[in-house]
ZANUMAR-588133 format. One record per residue: residue in one letter; x negated, y negated, z of N, C-alpha, C, O in turn; residue number from 1. Coordinates in steps of 0.1 Angstrom, whole numbers, plus 5000, padded with zeros to 4 digits. Example, Ala and Ser with C-alpha at 12.3 -4.5 7.8 and 13.67 -1.06 7.14 Angstrom:
% ZANUMAR-588133
A,4868,5057,5078,4877,5045,5078,4868,5033,5078,4858,5033,5085,1
S,4872,5022,5071,4863,5011,5071,4871,5000,5079,4866,4989,5080,2
***
This chain:
% ZANUMAR-588133
M,4719,4987,4968,4731,4996,4960,4740,4987,4954,4746,4978,4960,1
D,4743,4988,4939,4753,4982,4934,4768,4991,4938,4768,5002,4944,2
C,4777,4985,4935,4791,4992,4943,4801,4982,4936,4799,4970,4934,3
F,4813,4992,4934,4821,4979,4932,4833,4984,4942,4838,4995,4943,4
L,4837,4974,4949,4845,4972,4959,4861,4976,4955,4863,4973,4943,5
G,4875,4983,4963,4884,4980,4959,4893,4980,4971,4892,4990,4978,6
I,4905,4966,4975,4912,4965,4987,4924,4968,4983,4929,4968,4972,7
D,4930,4970,4996,4946,4971,4993,4953,4973,5004,4953,4982,5012,8
V,4962,4960,5002,4969,4955,5016,4982,4956,5012,4989,4953,5002,9
G,4985,4964,5026,5003,4969,5019,5008,4963,5033,5003,4954,5039,10
S,5020,4972,5036,5030,4966,5045,5021,4968,5059,5018,4958,5066,11
V,5018,4978,5061,5017,4984,5075,4996,4988,5077,4991,4993,5088,12
S,4989,4984,5066,4973,4988,5061,4969,4985,5059,4976,4979,5051,13
A,4958,4981,5057,4949,4975,5046,4937,4986,5044,4932,4990,5055,14
K,4932,4991,5034,4922,4997,5028,4914,4995,5020,4920,4993,5010,15
I,4901,4994,5020,4888,4991,5015,4882,5005,5010,4883,5015,5016,16
V,4876,5003,5000,4866,5009,4996,4853,5008,4988,4853,4997,4983,17
A,4844,5013,4985,4828,5011,4978,4829,5022,4969,4833,5033,4973,18
L,4826,5020,4956,4821,5032,4947,4812,5026,4941,4813,5014,4939,19
D,4797,5035,4937,4791,5035,4933,4788,5034,4920,4797,5042,4915,20
P,4779,5029,4906,4785,5031,4893,4788,5041,4888,4793,5039,4877,21
E,4787,5050,4891,4792,5067,4887,4806,5072,4894,4811,5083,4893,22
K,4810,5061,4901,4824,5067,4903,4827,5073,4921,4837,5077,4926,23
R,4813,5072,4926,4812,5080,4935,4816,5070,4952,4813,5059,4956,24
M,4823,5083,4958,4829,5073,4968,4815,5067,4979,4807,5076,4983,25
L,4815,5055,4985,4804,5052,4994,4808,5051,5008,4802,5056,5018,26
F,4821,5042,5007,4826,5037,5020,4839,5038,5015,4843,5033,5004,27
E,4847,5045,5023,4863,5041,5028,4867,5038,5043,4863,5045,5052,28
T,4875,5028,5046,4884,5028,5055,4900,5025,5055,4904,5017,5046,29
Y,4908,5030,5066,4921,5025,5064,4921,5022,5080,4916,5028,5090,30
L,4928,5008,5078,4928,5003,5092,4944,4998,5093,4949,4995,5082,31
R,4953,4997,5104,4967,4990,5108,4964,4978,5112,4956,4975,5121,32
T,4971,4970,5105,4975,4956,5104,4981,4947,5116,4979,4935,5121,33
H,4988,4957,5118,4994,4952,5135,5001,4940,5131,5008,4935,5140,34
G,5003,4935,5118,5005,4925,5113,4997,4910,5110,5002,4900,5106,35
N,4986,4913,5112,4978,4904,5107,4963,4910,5098,4954,4917,5103,36
P,4965,4906,5084,4962,4916,5076,4947,4910,5074,4937,4916,5069,37
I,4948,4895,5079,4936,4889,5075,4925,4895,5087,4913,4897,5084,38
E,4928,4896,5099,4922,4902,5110,4916,4916,5103,4903,4916,5102,39
A,4923,4926,5098,4922,4939,5097,4913,4938,5084,4904,4945,5086,40
L,4913,4931,5074,4902,4930,5062,4890,4926,5070,4880,4934,5070,41
Q,4889,4916,5077,4878,4913,5087,4874,4925,5095,4862,4927,5095,42
E,4880,4930,5100,4873,4943,5105,4868,4948,5094,4856,4948,5092,43
G,4876,4954,5084,4872,4960,5074,4855,4960,5070,4847,4969,5070,44
F,4853,4946,5067,4840,4941,5060,4831,4943,5071,4820,4948,5069,45
Q,4836,4938,5084,4823,4943,5094,4818,4957,5095,4807,4961,5098,46
Q,4829,4966,5092,4823,4980,5091,4814,4980,5082,4803,4985,5085,47
L,4818,4974,5069,4808,4980,5057,4797,4974,5059,4786,4980,5056,48
E,4798,4964,5062,4785,4955,5067,4773,4964,5075,4761,4963,5073,49
K,4778,4970,5083,4775,4975,5097,4770,4992,5088,4758,4996,5090,50
D,4777,4998,5080,4773,5007,5074,4767,5010,5061,4763,5021,5058,51
L,4768,4999,5054,4759,4998,5040,4754,4985,5043,4761,4977,5036,52
P,4747,4980,5049,4738,4967,5049,4733,4962,5035,4734,4951,5031,53
D,4727,4971,5029,4721,4965,5013,4732,4966,5001,4727,4966,4989,54
L,4744,4967,5003,4753,4966,4992,4752,4955,4984,4751,4944,4989,55
Q,4751,4958,4967,4752,4950,4960,4766,4945,4950,4765,4948,4938,56
V,4774,4939,4953,4786,4937,4950,4789,4930,4935,4790,4918,4932,57
L,4791,4943,4925,4794,4943,4914,4804,4932,4908,4802,4923,4900,58
A,4816,4935,4915,4830,4934,4910,4839,4940,4923,4837,4948,4932,59
V,4848,4932,4920,4861,4933,4937,4872,4935,4929,4874,4926,4921,60
G,4882,4946,4932,4897,4944,4928,4905,4945,4941,4902,4950,4951,61
S,4914,4941,4939,4926,4936,4950,4939,4945,4944,4942,4944,4932,62
T,4947,4952,4952,4962,4954,4951,4971,4957,4965,4966,4956,4976,63
G,4982,4962,4962,4995,4963,4974,4997,4951,4976,4991,4941,4972,64
S,5010,4953,4983,5019,4936,4986,5010,4927,4986,5009,4919,4978,65
G,5003,4929,4994,4992,4915,5002,4982,4912,4991,4973,4904,4993,66
R,4982,4920,4978,4973,4915,4973,4964,4904,4967,4953,4906,4964,67
H,4972,4891,4966,4969,4877,4963,4966,4870,4975,4963,4858,4975,68
L,4968,4877,4987,4963,4870,4998,4948,4877,4995,4939,4870,4991,69
A,4946,4892,4999,4934,4896,4997,4927,4892,4986,4915,4892,4988,70
A,4930,4888,4976,4923,4881,4960,4916,4870,4966,4903,4870,4966,71
A,4924,4859,4974,4920,4848,4979,4909,4848,4986,4897,4844,4983,72
M,4914,4853,4995,4904,4857,5007,4888,4864,5003,4877,4863,5008,73
V,4891,4870,4993,4873,4879,4992,4869,4872,4979,4858,4873,4975,74
G,4878,4866,4971,4873,4862,4957,4873,4873,4950,4862,4878,4946,75
A,4885,4880,4948,4884,4892,4937,4881,4886,4924,4881,4874,4922,76
D,4879,4901,4913,4877,4896,4900,4889,4899,4895,4894,4891,4887,77
T,4897,4910,4898,4908,4911,4892,4921,4917,4901,4918,4926,4909,78
V,4933,4913,4900,4943,4917,4907,4952,4925,4902,4956,4923,4891,79
K,4957,4933,4908,4966,4945,4898,4980,4953,4910,4979,4954,4922,80
N,4989,4956,4903,5000,4958,4912,4996,4974,4915,4986,4981,4911,81
E,5006,4976,4925,5002,4990,4929,5004,5003,4925,5002,5014,4931,82
I,5012,5000,4909,5014,5011,4905,5004,5013,4893,5006,5023,4886,83
T,4996,5007,4890,4988,5006,4878,4974,5011,4886,4965,5018,4881,84
A,4975,5005,4900,4959,5010,4907,4963,5025,4910,4955,5034,4907,85
H,4977,5027,4918,4978,5042,4920,4975,5052,4910,4969,5063,4913,86
A,4982,5048,4897,4981,5056,4884,4967,5057,4880,4964,5067,4872,87
V,4956,5049,4883,4941,5046,4874,4936,5059,4885,4930,5069,4881,88
A,4941,5058,4898,4930,5066,4908,4936,5079,4909,4928,5087,4912,89
A,4947,5083,4906,4952,5096,4904,4947,5105,4894,4945,5117,4894,90
R,4946,5094,4880,4945,5102,4865,4927,5107,4872,4924,5118,4873,91
E,4919,5097,4876,4908,5099,4876,4903,5110,4885,4892,5115,4883,92
I,4912,5114,4897,4908,5128,4905,4914,5139,4900,4911,5150,4903,93
H,4923,5135,4891,4930,5148,4886,4936,5141,4866,4945,5135,4862,94
P,4925,5147,4860,4928,5138,4844,4945,5145,4842,4954,5138,4837,95
N,4947,5154,4846,4960,5163,4838,4973,5158,4849,4985,5163,4849,96
V,4969,5149,4856,4984,5146,4865,4993,5143,4858,4990,5136,4849,97
Q,5005,5145,4859,5018,5141,4853,5027,5136,4865,5034,5126,4860,98
T,5029,5138,4875,5040,5132,4887,5025,5125,4899,5013,5129,4901,99
V,5033,5115,4905,5024,5111,4917,5037,5107,4925,5046,5098,4922,100
I,5036,5117,4937,5044,5114,4944,5036,5100,4957,5025,5104,4962,101
D,5039,5090,4961,5034,5080,4967,5042,5072,4981,5049,5062,4981,102
I,5038,5080,4991,5047,5070,5004,5037,5065,5011,5026,5070,5013,103
G,5041,5057,5014,5031,5045,5023,5039,5047,5037,5046,5056,5042,104
G,5036,5031,5042,5043,5028,5056,5055,5023,5057,5063,5028,5066,105
Q,5060,5012,5047,5074,5012,5043,5079,5014,5035,5091,5010,5034,106
D,5071,5023,5023,5081,5025,5008,5072,5037,5001,5061,5043,5003,107
S,5080,5039,4995,5079,5050,4987,5077,5049,4970,5081,5039,4965,108
K,5074,5055,4965,5071,5055,4949,5068,5065,4943,5060,5073,4949,109
I,5072,5068,4930,5073,5078,4923,5064,5074,4909,5069,5064,4904,110
I,5056,5078,4904,5048,5073,4892,5043,5087,4881,5035,5097,4882,111
F,5054,5081,4869,5051,5093,4860,5042,5094,4851,5045,5084,4844,112
L,5033,5099,4847,5020,5095,4837,5022,5109,4823,5027,5120,4823,113
K,5016,5101,4813,5017,5112,4802,5004,5108,4791,5001,5097,4786,114
N,4996,5119,4792,4985,5117,4785,4976,5110,4794,4967,5105,4787,115
G,4976,5107,4809,4968,5097,4817,4973,5083,4816,4967,5073,4820,116
V,4983,5084,4811,4990,5069,4809,5003,5065,4816,5014,5069,4811,117
S,5004,5058,4826,5018,5054,4831,5027,5048,4821,5027,5038,4814,118
N,5037,5061,4821,5051,5055,4812,5064,5056,4824,5072,5065,4824,119
G,5063,5050,4831,5074,5051,4845,5073,5051,4856,5064,5058,4859,120
F,5081,5046,4866,5082,5044,4879,5095,5044,4886,5106,5041,4880,121
N,5094,5046,4898,5107,5044,4906,5101,5038,4920,5089,5038,4921,122
M,5108,5033,4930,5102,5028,4942,5116,5029,4952,5128,5027,4947,123
N,5115,5031,4960,5126,5031,4975,5133,5017,4971,5127,5009,4965,124
S,5145,5014,4974,5149,5002,4975,5154,4997,4986,5152,4986,4989,125
V,5161,5006,4994,5168,4997,5005,5168,5008,5015,5173,5003,5026,126
C,5163,5023,5015,5164,5030,5023,5147,5035,5028,5138,5041,5021,127
A,5147,5030,5043,5131,5032,5043,5129,5052,5047,5117,5055,5047,128
A,5136,5061,5050,5136,5072,5052,5124,5078,5049,5122,5078,5037,129
G,5115,5084,5058,5105,5093,5049,5093,5084,5047,5083,5089,5042,130
T,5093,5073,5050,5079,5065,5051,5074,5071,5061,5077,5081,5066,131
G,5062,5061,5066,5051,5062,5075,5061,5058,5089,5063,5067,5097,132
S,5065,5047,5090,5071,5038,5102,5080,5048,5106,5079,5052,5118,133
F,5088,5052,5098,5099,5062,5103,5092,5072,5109,5094,5074,5121,134
L,5084,5078,5102,5076,5093,5109,5074,5087,5121,5080,5093,5130,135
D,5068,5077,5123,5060,5075,5134,5071,5071,5147,5070,5073,5159,136
H,5080,5065,5140,5090,5062,5152,5101,5077,5157,5107,5078,5168,137
Q,5102,5087,5147,5106,5097,5153,5097,5109,5161,5102,5119,5168,138
A,5082,5106,5157,5076,5113,5162,5074,5108,5179,5073,5115,5189,139
S,5075,5094,5179,5075,5084,5195,5086,5091,5204,5086,5095,5216,140
R,5095,5090,5192,5112,5093,5202,5112,5109,5207,5119,5112,5217,141
L,5103,5120,5201,5104,5133,5204,5091,5132,5212,5087,5144,5213,142
N,5085,5125,5218,5071,5129,5219,5062,5137,5218,5057,5145,5226,143
V,5061,5132,5204,5048,5146,5197,5040,5134,5193,5046,5124,5188,144
P,5027,5135,5194,5015,5126,5187,5019,5131,5169,5021,5143,5165,145
I,5018,5119,5161,5022,5116,5148,5011,5130,5144,5016,5138,5137,146
E,4999,5132,5147,4990,5137,5141,4994,5154,5143,4987,5162,5137,147
Q,5004,5159,5151,5008,5170,5151,5019,5175,5146,5022,5186,5147,148
F,5029,5162,5136,5043,5164,5136,5042,5172,5124,5053,5178,5121,149
G,5033,5173,5116,5035,5185,5106,5031,5197,5110,5037,5207,5107,150
E,5021,5197,5118,5016,5214,5120,5027,5221,5128,5028,5234,5128,151
L,5037,5212,5137,5049,5221,5145,5059,5224,5134,5067,5233,5135,152
A,5058,5215,5123,5071,5219,5112,5069,5230,5106,5079,5236,5102,153
L,5054,5235,5103,5051,5247,5099,5052,5259,5107,5053,5271,5103,154
R,5052,5254,5118,5058,5266,5132,5070,5272,5132,5073,5282,5138,155
S,5080,5262,5123,5091,5265,5121,5098,5280,5119,5092,5286,5110,156
Q,5106,5286,5123,5114,5301,5120,5128,5298,5112,5133,5306,5105,157
S,5134,5284,5115,5146,5285,5111,5148,5266,5110,5149,5259,5120,158
P,5147,5263,5101,5144,5245,5099,5161,5243,5102,5169,5251,5097,159
V,5166,5231,5112,5180,5228,5113,5180,5219,5099,5171,5213,5094,160
R,5196,5222,5097,5200,5211,5083,5204,5197,5091,5211,5195,5101,161
I,5195,5186,5084,5195,5177,5090,5202,5166,5079,5196,5167,5068,162
A,5212,5155,5078,5216,5145,5071,5203,5138,5068,5195,5137,5077,163
G,5202,5134,5057,5186,5129,5051,5194,5115,5042,5186,5106,5039,164
R,5204,5114,5040,5207,5102,5034,5203,5086,5034,5203,5078,5024,165
C,5201,5084,5047,5193,5076,5050,5188,5076,5062,5193,5084,5070,166
G,5177,5069,5066,5172,5064,5078,5183,5065,5094,5180,5070,5104,167
V,5193,5059,5091,5201,5059,5100,5204,5072,5103,5199,5079,5111,168
F,5215,5076,5095,5219,5093,5093,5210,5100,5096,5213,5110,5104,169
A,5195,5098,5092,5190,5113,5095,5183,5110,5111,5176,5119,5116,170
E,5184,5098,5118,5179,5098,5128,5192,5103,5139,5190,5109,5150,171
S,5205,5098,5133,5214,5098,5143,5219,5118,5146,5220,5126,5156,172
D,5221,5120,5131,5220,5138,5130,5208,5144,5136,5210,5156,5139,173
L,5198,5139,5140,5188,5144,5147,5187,5143,5162,5184,5152,5170,174
I,5190,5130,5166,5197,5131,5180,5204,5142,5186,5200,5148,5196,175
S,5220,5146,5174,5227,5149,5179,5225,5165,5180,5233,5172,5186,176
K,5215,5171,5174,5206,5182,5170,5200,5188,5179,5199,5200,5181,177
Q,5194,5175,5186,5185,5176,5198,5195,5178,5210,5192,5189,5215,178
Q,5203,5172,5214,5214,5174,5222,5217,5189,5224,5217,5194,5235,179
M,5218,5195,5216,5224,5209,5210,5213,5221,5218,5216,5233,5222,180
G,5202,5216,5219,5189,5223,5221,5179,5229,5209,5170,5237,5208,181
Y,5184,5224,5204,5168,5229,5189,5155,5230,5194,5152,5221,5202,182
S,5148,5238,5192,5133,5233,5192,5131,5226,5187,5138,5222,5178,183
K,5117,5217,5191,5112,5208,5183,5105,5213,5171,5106,5204,5162,184
E,5100,5222,5168,5096,5231,5154,5109,5228,5145,5110,5220,5136,185
D,5116,5234,5148,5125,5233,5140,5135,5220,5137,5141,5220,5127,186
L,5137,5211,5146,5142,5197,5144,5134,5192,5133,5139,5189,5122,187
I,5116,5191,5136,5109,5188,5127,5109,5193,5114,5107,5186,5104,188
A,5112,5205,5113,5111,5209,5099,5120,5203,5093,5117,5197,5082,189
G,5136,5204,5098,5148,5201,5093,5143,5184,5089,5148,5177,5080,190
L,5135,5182,5096,5138,5166,5094,5132,5161,5083,5135,5152,5076,191
C,5117,5173,5081,5109,5171,5066,5117,5175,5053,5117,5170,5042,192
L,5124,5185,5057,5130,5188,5045,5143,5177,5043,5143,5171,5031,193
A,5151,5174,5051,5161,5160,5050,5150,5148,5040,5154,5143,5029,194
L,5139,5147,5047,5135,5135,5040,5125,5135,5024,5121,5127,5016,195
A,5125,5151,5023,5122,5152,5010,5131,5153,5001,5129,5150,4989,196
R,5145,5159,5007,5157,5159,4998,5156,5141,4994,5156,5136,4983,197
N,5156,5135,5005,5163,5119,5002,5154,5111,4993,5158,5101,4988,198
Y,5138,5117,4990,5131,5114,4982,5132,5113,4966,5130,5105,4957,199
L,5138,5128,4967,5137,5132,4954,5153,5125,4952,5152,5117,4943,200
T,5163,5125,4955,5175,5117,4952,5174,5103,4948,5178,5098,4938,201
N,5167,5094,4961,5171,5083,4959,5157,5076,4950,5159,5068,4942,202
V,5145,5080,4953,5135,5076,4944,5132,5083,4931,5129,5078,4920,203
A,5132,5098,4934,5130,5103,4918,5140,5102,4910,5141,5103,4898,204
R,5152,5099,4919,5166,5101,4913,5168,5109,4898,5171,5104,4887,205
G,5166,5122,4903,5170,5135,4889,5160,5132,4879,5161,5137,4868,206
K,5152,5124,4880,5142,5132,4872,5132,5141,4872,5125,5142,4882,207
E,5130,5150,4862,5120,5156,4860,5108,5159,4868,5101,5148,4867,208
I,5103,5165,4874,5090,5162,4883,5080,5174,4878,5081,5185,4881,209
R,5073,5169,4871,5062,5179,4860,5050,5181,4866,5045,5171,4871,210
P,5043,5194,4867,5030,5193,4872,5020,5190,4861,5022,5192,4849,211
V,5010,5186,4867,5005,5185,4880,5008,5176,4885,5008,5165,4879,212
V,5013,5175,4902,5017,5168,4911,5009,5165,4921,5004,5174,4929,213
L,5007,5150,4923,4996,5147,4935,5003,5141,4943,5012,5133,4939,214
F,4999,5145,4961,5011,5136,4968,5000,5127,4974,4989,5129,4977,215
Q,5005,5117,4976,4991,5107,4981,4998,5094,4992,5010,5091,4994,216
G,4989,5089,4996,4995,5076,5006,4993,5084,5021,4992,5096,5021,217
G,4994,5076,5034,4991,5078,5046,4999,5090,5049,4995,5098,5057,218
V,5013,5092,5042,5022,5100,5048,5016,5117,5042,5019,5127,5049,219
A,5011,5117,5034,5005,5128,5029,4998,5139,5038,4997,5151,5036,220
A,4993,5132,5049,4989,5139,5059,4999,5148,5065,4996,5159,5070,221
N,5008,5144,5064,5020,5152,5065,5021,5167,5062,5029,5171,5054,222
V,5014,5177,5068,5016,5192,5061,5027,5195,5060,5030,5202,5050,223
G,5038,5190,5070,5052,5195,5070,5056,5192,5058,5058,5200,5049,224
L,5057,5176,5056,5063,5170,5045,5058,5173,5032,5064,5172,5021,225
R,5046,5176,5033,5042,5188,5020,5046,5200,5014,5048,5203,5002,226
A,5047,5206,5026,5055,5218,5026,5069,5219,5020,5074,5225,5010,227
A,5074,5212,5028,5091,5207,5025,5092,5204,5004,5102,5208,4998,228
F,5085,5198,5001,5083,5194,4990,5079,5202,4979,5083,5201,4967,229
E,5071,5211,4985,5064,5225,4976,5077,5235,4977,5078,5243,4968,230
T,5087,5235,4987,5100,5245,4991,5109,5238,4980,5114,5247,4973,231
L,5113,5226,4976,5123,5224,4973,5122,5220,4956,5132,5219,4948,232
L,5109,5217,4953,5102,5217,4936,5100,5230,4933,5104,5233,4922,233
H,5094,5239,4940,5089,5254,4935,5075,5251,4927,5071,5258,4918,234
L,5067,5239,4935,5056,5234,4925,5043,5236,4933,5045,5235,4945,235
P,5032,5238,4930,5021,5233,4943,5020,5216,4942,5021,5209,4932,236
I,5019,5213,4953,5018,5198,4955,5000,5198,4959,4997,5205,4969,237
I,4992,5193,4954,4982,5186,4951,4976,5172,4962,4978,5160,4958,238
V,4971,5176,4973,4967,5161,4981,4955,5159,4980,4947,5166,4986,239
P,4951,5147,4973,4935,5145,4973,4929,5140,4982,4933,5133,4991,240
P,4915,5143,4980,4907,5142,4995,4905,5128,4994,4895,5125,5002,241
Y,4910,5116,4988,4911,5101,4990,4923,5097,4991,4925,5085,4986,242
Y,4933,5106,4997,4947,5103,4995,4952,5093,5007,4964,5094,5011,243
R,4942,5085,5014,4952,5074,5024,4947,5063,5017,4949,5052,5021,244
V,4939,5065,5006,4930,5050,5001,4931,5051,4981,4925,5045,4972,245
M,4938,5056,4981,4937,5058,4964,4941,5047,4958,4937,5046,4946,246
G,4950,5034,4962,4955,5023,4957,4942,5016,4960,4944,5005,4955,247
A,4932,5015,4965,4921,5009,4971,4911,5013,4958,4905,5004,4951,248
M,4911,5025,4957,4902,5033,4950,4910,5031,4934,4905,5039,4927,249
G,4916,5025,4930,4922,5024,4917,4920,5009,4914,4921,5004,4903,250
A,4919,5002,4924,4913,4989,4923,4898,4988,4921,4893,4981,4912,251
A,4893,4993,4927,4877,4997,4924,4877,5002,4909,4868,4998,4902,252
L,4883,5007,4906,4881,5017,4894,4881,5005,4879,4875,5006,4869,253
L,4892,4996,4885,4900,4986,4876,4888,4978,4875,4883,4976,4864,254
A,4882,4973,4885,4869,4961,4885,4860,4966,4877,4855,4960,4867,255
R,4857,4980,4880,4848,4985,4873,4847,4987,4860,4837,4990,4853,256
E,4859,4987,4856,4864,4985,4841,4861,4973,4833,4854,4972,4822,257
R,4867,4962,4842,4865,4951,4838,4852,4945,4840,4851,4934,4835,258
W,4842,4950,4847,4828,4945,4848,4820,4951,4836,4810,4946,4832,259
H,4826,4965,4831,4818,4969,4817,4826,4961,4809,4821,4965,4799,260
K,4834,4952,4806,4838,4945,4794,4834,4936,4793,4829,4935,4782,261
T,4832,4924,4803,4831,4913,4803,4816,4913,4807,4807,4907,4800,262
K,4812,4918,4818,4796,4917,4821,4797,4903,4831,4787,4897,4833,263
K,4810,4899,4835,4804,4887,4840,4805,4886,4858,4813,4891,4866,264
P,4793,4877,4860,4794,4875,4875,4804,4876,4885,4814,4870,4882,265
S,4804,4882,4896,4817,4884,4906,4815,4873,4912,4804,4869,4915,266
T,4830,4867,4916,4832,4855,4922,4838,4860,4935,4848,4855,4939,267
F,4830,4871,4942,4833,4878,4954,4824,4869,4967,4812,4867,4966,268
R,4828,4865,4974,4822,4857,4985,4813,4866,4996,4809,4862,5007,269
G,4810,4874,4992,4800,4881,5005,4803,4891,5015,4814,4889,5022,270
I,4800,4896,5016,4805,4906,5026,4802,4900,5043,4810,4901,5052,271
K,4786,4892,5044,4786,4891,5057,4796,4878,5059,4803,4877,5069,272
A,4797,4868,5048,4807,4856,5051,4823,4862,5053,4830,4859,5063,273
I,4827,4870,5044,4839,4871,5047,4846,4880,5061,4858,4880,5065,274
A,4835,4885,5067,4834,4889,5082,4838,4880,5092,4846,4881,5102,275
S,4831,4872,5089,4832,4862,5097,4838,4847,5096,4836,4839,5105,276
F,4846,4844,5082,4847,4829,5085,4859,4828,5087,4866,4838,5086,277
Q,4866,4817,5090,4880,4818,5096,4890,4814,5083,4886,4808,5074,278
C,4900,4820,5085,4911,4819,5073,4924,4814,5083,4927,4815,5095,279
A,4930,4806,5072,4941,4798,5078,4954,4799,5067,4955,4790,5059,280
P,4964,4810,5066,4975,4809,5056,4989,4795,5061,4991,4793,5072,281
R,4994,4790,5050,5004,4780,5050,5011,4783,5040,5006,4789,5031,282
S,5024,4777,5040,5034,4777,5030,5042,4766,5029,5043,4757,5037,283
F,5046,4766,5018,5056,4750,5017,5064,4754,5004,5060,4761,4995,284
I,5078,4749,5005,5087,4751,4997,5087,4741,4978,5087,4729,4977,285
C,5088,4745,4972,5086,4736,4958,5101,4734,4955,5109,4743,4953,286
N,5102,4721,4955,5120,4717,4950,5120,4715,4936,5131,4715,4930,287
D,5109,4713,4930,5112,4705,4917,5121,4716,4906,5122,4713,4894,288
C,5125,4726,4911,5137,4731,4900,5147,4740,4912,5146,4740,4924,289
A,5155,4746,4906,5161,4753,4916,5160,4765,4918,5168,4772,4923,290
N,5148,4768,4915,5143,4782,4919,5139,4781,4935,5140,4790,4943,291
S,5133,4769,4937,5130,4769,4950,5120,4774,4957,5121,4774,4969,292
C,5108,4780,4948,5100,4788,4948,5091,4784,4963,5085,4774,4964,293
E,5090,4796,4976,5075,4796,4985,5067,4794,4980,5066,4796,4968,294
I,5058,4789,4986,5042,4787,4976,5032,4786,4989,5032,4776,4997,295
S,5023,4799,4989,5020,4807,5002,5000,4801,4996,4996,4799,4985,296
E,4996,4801,5006,4982,4791,5002,4976,4796,5012,4982,4801,5021,297
L,4960,4796,5012,4951,4802,5018,4939,4792,5021,4934,4786,5012,298
Y,4936,4789,5033,4923,4780,5034,4914,4789,5042,4917,4797,5051,299
I,4900,4785,5036,4890,4788,5042,4883,4780,5050,4876,4773,5042,300
C,4881,4778,5062,4874,4770,5066,4879,4752,5063,4873,4742,5062,301
G,4891,4755,5063,4899,4739,5060,4899,4739,5047,4907,4731,5044,302
E,4893,4743,5038,4894,4746,5023,4901,4753,5015,4899,4765,5014,303
I,4911,4747,5007,4923,4758,5000,4911,4767,4989,4901,4763,4983,304
V,4917,4779,4990,4908,4789,4981,4922,4797,4972,4918,4805,4963,305
G,4933,4797,4974,4943,4802,4971,4953,4799,4971,4958,4795,4981,306
R,4963,4801,4959,4977,4794,4959,4985,4806,4949,4979,4812,4940,307
W,4996,4808,4952,5007,4817,4948,5018,4815,4950,5022,4808,4960,308
G,5028,4824,4940,5043,4824,4945,5051,4816,4937,5063,4816,4938,309
S,5046,4809,4928,5055,4797,4919,5060,4809,4905,5054,4817,4899,310
R,5073,4806,4903,5071,4815,4891,5067,4807,4879,5060,4813,4871,311
C,5071,4795,4879,5063,4787,4867,5048,4788,4867,5042,4785,4857,312
G,5041,4792,4878,5027,4790,4874,5023,4775,4877,5013,4772,4870,313
K,5029,4763,4887,5027,4749,4884,5015,4754,4895,5003,4754,4892,314
W,5018,4759,4908,5007,4758,4918,4999,4765,4916,4989,4763,4923,315
A,4999,4775,4907,4982,4781,4906,4972,4772,4907,4961,4775,4911,316
N,4975,4758,4904,4959,4753,4902,4955,4743,4914,4960,4732,4917,317
L,4944,4749,4918,4939,4745,4933,4937,4731,4934,4939,4725,4944,318
R,4934,4725,4922,4931,4709,4920,4941,4703,4925,4937,4694,4932,319
L,4960,4705,4924,4968,4701,4927,4962,4693,4942,4956,4700,4950,320
S,4965,4677,4944,4963,4673,4956,4969,4678,4966,4980,4683,4964,321
S,4961,4679,4982,4972,4676,4991,4984,4665,4992,4996,4665,4996,322
A,4979,4660,4988,4990,4646,4987,5001,4650,4980,5011,4646,4986,323
G,5004,4656,4970,5012,4663,4960,5019,4674,4970,5031,4675,4971,324
R,5012,4680,4976,5021,4688,4985,5028,4688,4998,5036,4696,5004,325
E,5019,4670,5004,5032,4667,5015,5041,4662,5008,5052,4661,5013,326
D,5040,4656,4994,5054,4649,4994,5063,4660,4989,5075,4658,4993,327
Q,5061,4671,4982,5068,4684,4986,5077,4685,4996,5089,4684,4996,328
R,5066,4687,5009,5070,4687,5022,5081,4676,5026,5091,4679,5032,329
E,5079,4665,5021,5085,4653,5025,5101,4654,5021,5111,4651,5027,330
K,5098,4660,5004,5113,4660,4997,5123,4675,5008,5135,4676,5011,331
L,5114,4683,5011,5122,4689,5019,5126,4686,5030,5136,4693,5035,332
S,5121,4679,5036,5125,4675,5051,5138,4667,5050,5148,4666,5058,333
L,5136,4659,5036,5152,4651,5034,5162,4656,5026,5171,4650,5022,334
I,5159,4670,5024,5167,4677,5017,5175,4683,5033,5185,4677,5034,335
R,5173,4689,5042,5178,4693,5053,5179,4685,5060,5183,4690,5071,336
L,5178,4674,5060,5184,4659,5068,5196,4654,5063,5203,4646,5069,337
G,5199,4661,5050,5211,4654,5040,5209,4642,5033,5218,4635,5028,338
A,5199,4640,5034,5190,4626,5026,5198,4627,5009,5196,4620,5000,339
***
C-alpha cells in the first residue's frame, strides 16, 4: 500500500499521519513527548508498523518546532515550517477557509488565507494563557479531568468574569473567585471566555476574523473554548475531523506535492529501522563569528545523520570532520577559561 507520511514534532507532542495517494487518512497518532521526542516518534512508528505492516512509503514531510530533529531521524524528503503545513491542511479540509485558529501545547497562532494561500499570520509572543499546558494545569488545580473541562463550561448559567491578560493574572483571578464560592462550571466558563479574549487581543491583535474559521490543534478538543470563540466572534467555528494532527497532515500533503513534481525516490530510513535504532542528540557552540550559534547534531548508531542550527549554513555539511567539531569545542573551552 503506497502512502505519504507526515510528522509534526511540537513542544509537548509528536504527531504522525499516513495518507494514501488519494489523500485519504490511513493512520494517525498523537503522542505526548514528555520531554523526549525521539522516544515518542519511535513509539509512533512502532504503532504504524503494527497497524499497517505493508506500507510502501513514497515520501515523508516534517514540520513543527522539532522538524529538523524529525527530518534527520527519519530521513524526511521535505521540511516545512508549521505555518505552511497548517495552512495547507486547512485548505485541503475546507477550500474556502479564510482564518485558522491553532492552539497547541505551548504556543498559539492565527493564520489568514486568501484564495487558499496564506497571506499573513501571528503567533503568541510571551503569554502562554490558553495553550494546552496552561489548561492542563488549571484542570489539575480544580481537580477536573481535562477531558471534562469543556463540557463543564457548557453547563454554566452565569460565567464568572476573569482577567485574562496573561496566564499569571488569569490564574490569580481564578483562585480569588474560587475562594468566593463560585461553582466549577461558572469558573471554567469564565476562564474559557477570558482565554478567548486573550487570544483575540494578543494573537489576532485586532485583525478581522473572516469566515470560514477553522479551529485546530489539541486545544480544539475543548468544546468550552470553542463556544467562547463563537460567543465573542458571532461566527460558527469549525473543528476539522483531524484537528489534533493537522500539522502532520499538511507535512504529508507537502511531501506528496513534492513527490509528484520530482518523482525522486524517498530518503526515508524505513519504518522498522526507525522504530528500533538508537539515536543520540549532541550539540556544540560554533565560535567562528560573533553569532556563536549552537549547532545541534543527531547520531544514529554512532553515525552522524543530521546537523542544524547555524545561521550561515556552514555546519549543514555532514562531511565536516569530527576533528573540526572537536576543534570548535576546544576553542569554547579556552574562551571559558579566559585564554
